[in-house]
Every structure is written in C-alpha cells, then in structure tokens.
C-alpha positions as CSV (number, residue, x, y, z in Angstrom):
1,M,42.8,12.5,28.3
2,H,41.2,14.7,30.9
3,C,37.6,15.7,30.5
4,S,36.7,17.4,33.8
5,S,33.5,19.3,32.8
6,V,30.1,17.7,32.5
7,A,29.8,19.1,29.0
8,A,32.9,17.3,27.9
9,Q,32.0,13.9,29.4
10,R,30.4,12.5,26.2
11,A,33.6,13.3,24.3
12,C,35.7,11.7,27.0
13,W,33.6,8.5,27.1
14,Q,33.8,8.3,23.3
15,H,37.5,9.0,23.1
16,S,38.2,6.3,25.7
17,R,35.9,3.8,24.1
18,S,37.3,4.2,20.6
19,G,40.7,3.1,22.0
20,R,39.5,0.0,23.7
21,A,38.2,-3.4,22.7
22,A,35.2,-3.0,24.9
23,A,32.5,-1.1,23.0
24,G,28.8,-1.4,23.3
25,R,25.4,0.0,22.8
26,T,23.4,1.4,25.6
27,V,22.3,-1.2,28.1
28,R,19.4,0.0,30.2
29,R,18.0,-3.0,31.9
30,R,15.8,-4.1,34.7
31,A,16.5,-7.1,36.8
32,T,18.0,-10.2,35.2
33,V,15.7,-13.2,35.5
34,C,17.5,-16.5,34.8
35,S,16.7,-20.1,35.4
36,A,17.7,-21.4,38.8
37,A,20.5,-24.0,39.1
38,A,19.3,-27.1,37.3
39,T,20.8,-30.5,36.5
40,S,20.0,-33.1,34.0
41,G,22.2,-36.1,33.8
42,S,25.7,-34.7,32.9
43,A,24.4,-31.2,32.4
44,L,24.2,-28.3,34.9
45,K,22.9,-24.7,34.5
46,L,24.0,-22.1,37.0
47,F,23.6,-18.4,37.7
48,S,27.0,-16.6,37.8
49,P,26.7,-13.5,40.0
50,S,28.9,-10.5,40.3
51,K,30.0,-8.4,43.4
52,I,30.4,-5.0,44.9
53,N,33.0,-3.6,47.4
54,V,31.0,-1.8,50.1
55,F,34.3,-0.4,51.2
56,L,37.8,-0.9,50.0
57,R,40.8,0.2,52.1
58,I,44.4,-0.1,50.8
59,V,46.3,-0.9,54.0
60,R,49.9,-0.7,52.7
61,R,52.2,-1.1,49.7
62,R,54.4,-4.1,50.3
63,E,58.1,-4.5,49.4
64,D,57.2,-6.7,46.5
65,G,55.2,-3.9,44.9
66,Y,51.8,-5.5,45.7
67,H,49.3,-3.9,48.0
68,D,47.5,-5.3,51.1
69,L,43.9,-4.5,51.1
70,A,40.9,-4.8,53.5
71,S,37.5,-4.8,51.9
72,L,33.9,-5.7,52.6
73,F,32.7,-7.7,49.5
74,H,29.1,-8.5,48.8
75,V,27.7,-10.7,46.1
76,I,24.9,-9.1,44.0
77,D,22.2,-10.4,41.6
78,L,23.5,-8.8,38.4
79,G,25.0,-11.9,36.7
80,D,25.5,-14.2,33.8
81,D,24.0,-17.6,32.8
82,M,26.3,-20.6,32.4
83,A,25.5,-24.1,31.1
84,F,27.9,-27.0,31.6
85,D,27.9,-30.4,29.9
86,E,30.4,-33.2,30.2
87,L,32.2,-34.0,27.0
88,P,32.6,-37.7,25.9
89,R,35.5,-39.5,27.4
90,G,38.7,-38.9,25.5
91,A,37.8,-35.4,24.4
92,A,41.1,-33.5,23.9
93,A,40.0,-30.0,25.1
94,D,37.2,-28.1,26.8
95,Q,34.8,-26.2,24.6
96,L,33.7,-22.6,25.6
97,T,31.2,-20.5,23.7
98,C,30.0,-17.0,24.6
99,N,27.3,-14.8,23.3
100,M,29.4,-11.6,23.7
101,E,31.6,-10.6,20.8
102,G,35.2,-10.1,21.8
103,V,35.3,-12.5,24.8
104,P,38.2,-14.9,24.3
105,T,37.2,-18.6,24.4
106,D,40.7,-20.0,24.6
107,E,42.9,-20.8,27.7
108,S,43.2,-17.0,28.4
109,N,39.6,-17.1,29.7
110,L,39.2,-17.6,33.4
111,V,36.6,-20.3,32.8
112,I,39.1,-22.5,31.0
113,K,41.7,-21.6,33.6
114,A,39.3,-22.7,36.3
115,L,38.7,-26.1,34.6
116,N,42.4,-26.6,34.2
117,L,42.9,-25.8,37.9
118,F,40.2,-28.2,38.9
119,R,41.8,-31.1,37.0
120,A,45.2,-30.3,38.3
121,K,44.0,-30.3,41.9
122,T,41.7,-33.3,41.8
123,G,43.4,-35.5,39.3
124,R,40.2,-35.8,37.2
125,T,40.5,-35.9,33.4
126,Q,36.9,-34.9,32.5
127,R,36.5,-32.2,29.8
128,F,33.5,-29.9,29.6
129,R,31.4,-27.9,27.2
130,V,30.5,-24.5,28.7
131,D,28.1,-21.9,27.2
132,L,28.4,-18.5,28.8
133,R,25.6,-15.9,28.4
134,K,27.2,-12.6,29.6
135,R,25.4,-9.6,31.0
136,V,28.0,-8.2,33.5
137,P,30.0,-5.5,31.7
138,H,33.8,-5.6,31.5
139,G,36.1,-3.1,33.3
140,A,33.3,-2.4,35.8
141,G,34.8,-3.4,39.1
142,L,32.0,-5.9,39.5
143,G,34.1,-9.1,39.2
144,G,32.1,-10.7,36.4
145,G,34.9,-12.8,35.1
146,S,35.8,-13.8,38.7
147,G,32.2,-14.9,39.2
148,N,32.4,-17.0,36.0
149,A,35.5,-18.7,37.3
150,A,34.0,-19.4,40.7
151,T,30.8,-20.8,39.1
152,T,32.9,-23.0,36.9
153,L,34.8,-24.5,39.8
154,W,31.6,-25.2,41.6
155,A,30.0,-26.8,38.5
156,A,33.0,-29.0,37.7
157,N,33.0,-30.2,41.3
158,E,29.3,-31.0,41.2
159,L,29.5,-32.8,37.9
160,C,32.4,-34.9,39.1
161,G,30.7,-36.0,42.3
162,R,32.1,-33.3,44.7
163,P,35.7,-34.5,45.1
164,A,36.6,-31.2,46.7
165,S,35.1,-29.3,49.6
166,C,34.0,-25.7,49.3
167,E,36.9,-24.7,51.5
168,E,39.3,-26.4,49.0
169,L,37.7,-24.6,46.1
170,L,38.1,-21.3,47.9
171,E,41.7,-22.0,48.7
172,W,42.5,-23.1,45.1
173,S,40.7,-20.2,43.5
174,G,43.3,-17.6,44.6
175,E,45.8,-19.3,42.2
176,I,44.1,-18.0,39.1
177,G,42.8,-14.6,39.9
178,S,41.6,-11.9,42.4
179,D,38.1,-11.7,43.8
180,I,37.2,-15.3,42.9
181,S,37.4,-16.5,46.5
182,V,34.6,-14.1,47.7
183,F,32.0,-16.2,45.8
184,F,32.8,-19.2,48.0
185,S,31.6,-17.2,51.0
186,H,27.9,-17.2,51.7
187,G,27.7,-13.8,50.0
188,A,29.1,-11.3,52.5
189,A,32.8,-11.4,53.3
190,Y,35.5,-9.3,54.9
191,C,38.6,-10.0,52.7
192,T,42.2,-9.1,53.3
193,G,45.6,-10.0,51.7
194,S,47.1,-8.8,48.5
195,R,44.2,-10.0,46.4
196,G,41.4,-10.4,48.9
197,E,42.3,-14.1,49.2
198,I,41.9,-14.2,53.0
199,V,38.1,-14.6,53.4
200,E,36.2,-14.1,56.6
201,E,32.5,-14.7,56.6
202,V,30.4,-11.9,58.0
203,A,26.7,-11.2,58.4
204,P,25.3,-9.1,55.6
205,P,25.8,-5.5,56.6
206,L,22.7,-4.3,55.0
207,E,19.2,-5.7,54.5
208,L,19.3,-7.9,51.4
209,A,16.3,-6.0,50.0
210,T,18.2,-2.7,50.0
211,P,17.7,-1.2,46.5
212,L,20.9,-0.5,44.6
213,L,21.5,1.2,41.3
214,L,24.6,0.5,39.2
215,V,25.8,3.2,36.8
216,K,28.8,2.5,34.5
217,P,30.1,4.6,31.7
218,P,31.1,2.9,28.4
219,V,34.7,2.8,29.4
220,G,36.5,0.5,31.8
221,L,39.5,1.1,33.9
222,S,42.7,-1.1,34.1
223,T,43.2,-2.4,37.6
224,P,47.1,-2.5,37.3
225,E,47.0,1.1,36.0
226,I,44.8,2.3,38.9
227,F,47.1,0.7,41.5
228,R,50.2,2.3,39.8
229,A,48.5,5.7,40.0
230,L,47.5,5.3,43.7
231,D,48.9,8.0,45.9
232,L,49.3,6.5,49.4
233,G,49.3,9.9,51.0
234,R,45.7,10.5,49.8
235,R,44.2,7.4,51.3
236,S,41.5,7.3,53.9
237,T,42.7,6.8,57.5
238,A,39.6,4.9,58.5
239,D,40.2,1.6,60.4
240,P,38.6,-1.2,58.3
241,R,37.3,-3.1,61.3
242,D,35.7,0.1,62.5
243,L,34.1,0.6,59.1
244,L,32.8,-3.0,59.3
245,A,31.2,-2.5,62.7
246,R,29.7,0.9,61.9
247,L,28.2,-0.3,58.6
248,A,26.3,-3.0,60.5
249,A,25.1,-0.5,63.1
250,E,24.5,2.6,60.9
251,G,24.0,1.4,57.4
252,A,25.7,2.5,54.2
253,T,26.4,6.2,54.7
254,Q,28.7,8.2,52.5
255,E,31.2,8.4,55.3
256,L,31.5,4.6,55.6
257,T,31.5,3.5,52.0
258,V,35.2,4.4,51.5
259,N,37.1,3.3,48.4
260,D,40.8,4.3,48.3
261,L,40.9,3.5,44.6
262,E,38.6,6.4,43.8
263,Q,41.5,8.8,43.9
264,P,43.5,7.2,41.1
265,A,40.4,6.4,39.1
266,F,39.1,9.9,39.3
267,D,42.5,11.3,38.5
268,R,42.6,9.2,35.3
269,L,39.0,9.8,34.4
270,P,37.7,13.1,35.9
271,A,34.3,12.6,34.2
272,L,33.7,9.7,36.5
273,L,34.0,12.0,39.5
274,E,31.6,14.4,37.8
275,L,29.2,11.4,37.4
276,K,29.4,10.5,41.0
277,R,28.8,14.0,42.2
278,R,25.7,14.4,40.0
279,L,24.4,11.1,41.3
280,Q,24.9,12.3,44.8
281,A,23.3,15.7,44.1
282,E,20.5,14.8,41.7
283,G,19.8,11.1,42.4
284,G,16.9,9.4,44.1
285,G,17.8,10.3,47.6
286,Y,20.7,7.8,47.9
287,S,22.3,7.2,51.3
288,S,25.6,6.7,49.5
289,A,27.2,6.7,46.1
290,F,30.6,5.1,45.7
291,M,32.8,3.4,43.2
292,T,33.2,-0.4,43.4
293,G,36.6,-2.1,43.0
294,S,38.9,-0.3,40.7
295,G,36.0,1.1,38.7
296,S,34.3,2.2,36.7
297,T,30.9,1.4,38.2
298,I,29.3,3.8,40.6
299,V,27.0,2.1,43.2
300,C,24.1,4.0,44.6
301,V,22.5,2.7,47.8
302,G,18.9,3.2,49.0
303,S,17.0,3.5,45.7
304,D,17.1,2.0,42.2
305,E,15.3,5.0,40.7
306,V,17.1,6.2,37.6
307,P,17.9,9.9,37.9
308,A,16.4,12.1,35.1
309,F,19.8,13.5,34.2
310,L,20.9,10.1,32.8
311,S,18.6,10.7,29.9
312,E,20.8,13.6,28.7
313,P,22.8,13.0,25.5
314,Q,26.2,12.8,27.2
315,Y,25.0,9.8,29.3
316,S,23.3,7.9,26.4
317,E,25.6,5.0,26.5
318,M,25.7,4.4,30.2
319,F,25.1,0.9,31.6
320,V,22.3,1.3,34.2
321,S,21.0,-1.5,36.2
322,P,19.1,-2.1,39.5
323,A,20.6,-4.7,41.8
324,R,20.2,-6.4,45.2
325,L,22.5,-8.1,47.6
326,I,22.3,-11.9,47.6
327,T,23.5,-14.8,49.7
328,R,23.6,-18.5,49.1
329,Q,22.6,-21.4,51.3
330,P,25.3,-23.9,52.5
331,G,25.8,-26.6,49.9
332,Q,24.1,-24.6,47.2
333,W,25.2,-22.1,44.6
334,Y,23.7,-18.7,44.2
335,A,20.1,-18.6,42.9
336,A,19.1,-16.4,40.1
337,P,17.0,-13.3,41.1
338,S,13.3,-13.8,41.2
339,R,12.2,-10.2,40.9
340,G,10.7,-9.4,37.6
341,A,11.3,-7.7,34.3
342,A,13.2,-8.7,31.2
343,A,16.8,-8.1,30.7
344,A,18.1,-6.1,27.7
345,P,20.7,-7.7,25.4
346,P,24.3,-7.5,26.5
347,P,26.8,-5.1,24.9
348,A,27.9,-5.9,21.4
349,A,31.5,-6.4,22.4
350,A,33.6,-6.7,25.6
351,A,36.7,-8.4,26.9
352,V,36.5,-10.9,29.7
353,A,35.9,-9.3,33.1
C-alpha cells in the first residue's frame, strides 16, 4: 500500500498495523530510569540497551545473496530491564517471562537462543529464570532483541563465574543474530561484514550528551524485505571510512548520516519519507534526521524537543522518545540512564525485536 501524502499517513499506518502482530497504543515517554546492574546471590538485574546506526553503507551484494555492509553503530539509553536467576540444579528448561503481550517466550526468542549458545560453548548446564520488561519497540531498527541477547550472554557468564572472555562472547554472538556483537564493544563501533559481525572499537563520534529524539510510526519494517527491495544503483557513493573521519571532525550533519536502506524503506512506506521531511523542516533545529537500521525509526540529532506537528491526529500513535548515546566501562555492563522522568508503559503487543 502506498500512502504518499501527509493526509493519507494515518490511513497508511492503520492499514499496515492491522496486518501485523505488532500493535500498540501511543507511547510518548521521557527517559527510561531503571535500576543499575545489581547482584544478590544467584540473581542479577541488568539494563538492556538498544542502538542506532549513525551511518549505514551497503558495500556490495555478494554471490551468496547476502550483502556486505559498513556501519557506525552506537549504543543508546533507550532500553529494557532484565532480571536473571539461577534455577535449581536439574531444572529441565529455562524460564522466560515478558510483560509485553505477543513476545514469544519459547526457544524462538533470542534470549533463550543466547542461553543455549552459552551452554553449548562453555559446557555449563545451568538453567535460568529470566524476566524481561520491554520498552524498545519492535520493527524499529533499534536492535532491541539483539540487545536482550547480548545482555543475556553477559548475565549468564557473570552468574557462572565468567568462564568466557568478552571477546569470546562477541565472537559467539554472531551465530544467533545480527547486531548482537555491537553491544560487546564499549558503545561505539565501526562494524563490517554481512551482519556487522566484524567489530572495530572507535571513539564516540559525538558528545555523549548530544540530545537525540527517536520517532517511530506504529508499523515496523521487515529487514529481509527491505534488503530484497534494495536498488544497488541508488546507493550512496560515500566512502565509509571517510564518513567515519568526517563525523568525528564535523559532527552529525545531514550529508554524513547516510543510510542506504532508506531507499527501499521509503519505497515501501512513502509516509515514512514524508515523516522524515517534516521532521527536517519543522523539527527543533536538528542537525540531521535519518532512519536507523532497516527502519522504521527516524533519529533526530541535536535536540530532543518534540515538534508541534506530532500532536496532529495522523501522528497520534507515534512512539516518541528522547535518547542519549552511552558507553560502558571495561568489565562492566551498560548502566541504566540516570536522567530523570518516568517512562510510559510499553505497547500492548509486539513481536520480539
């Protein structure tokens, strides 16, 4: 369905949402405030962050049909809460609970896949109880499910006495999904390969205090579909290393925050292009507005002021959230954001991100 005019956007969002498992009421929230990582005996509570792609270049389509990419990832403070407990010896299976309706809690969830991977790699037999409190929306290009998997690997390793190094966790994580490996960087990473699995630590390209605003319509986009719709002839020609160097020197300008997946995403959902254009034209003086990952979140840089036009009826179901870039200290996991204001409840239903 193509809904190219602003007036038609509400109908487009509604049409797409009715055909998907991911629904949800409006989520207009301020910064998530969660407890910091805490341990008590065999229990562990951790913050599970998400990420943005400051730029994303598709380098080539390989002979096997996959694509090589080059992207600057950065971890952000929009995230979920996760609590881990060791189950009694002899437990037959892990136990996963989640507050968000529609999230699978069986072995299709990346959390359970991460626990199975950890046991396969380390030879440990420990089973776990995991409670997942989700806030990161699905189909957003924010890597919420990947962040959950990375946090799970970290937690299992901590509770089992650290049998694996962080480097090993990073290496293993690529076996169960894309984007997971970036969370084992210190927060900013230049990633290459077919799934961003080759991780190079870089200095944060922007000040961590740089305000961001995340705006996501109530529809997600399928990553495989977006890649199938990619027209290689319409990609950027920018050199990824040049983008990396210039971002550090010039900041996040519109020219430098390139995402080659905007073309297929906007072709499939023209209303998303209209949203980006309005954010650029009527937003709070953003230095850049760009789509992250395969969409559908638009990231605005330089202000977290919510534009007045988002109060219009056709935008009533947008997910709107401020965010900041975050890093972690060596040997520690990501700390929950400390800036203040209560978070709104998560959407009523979603699939695993």
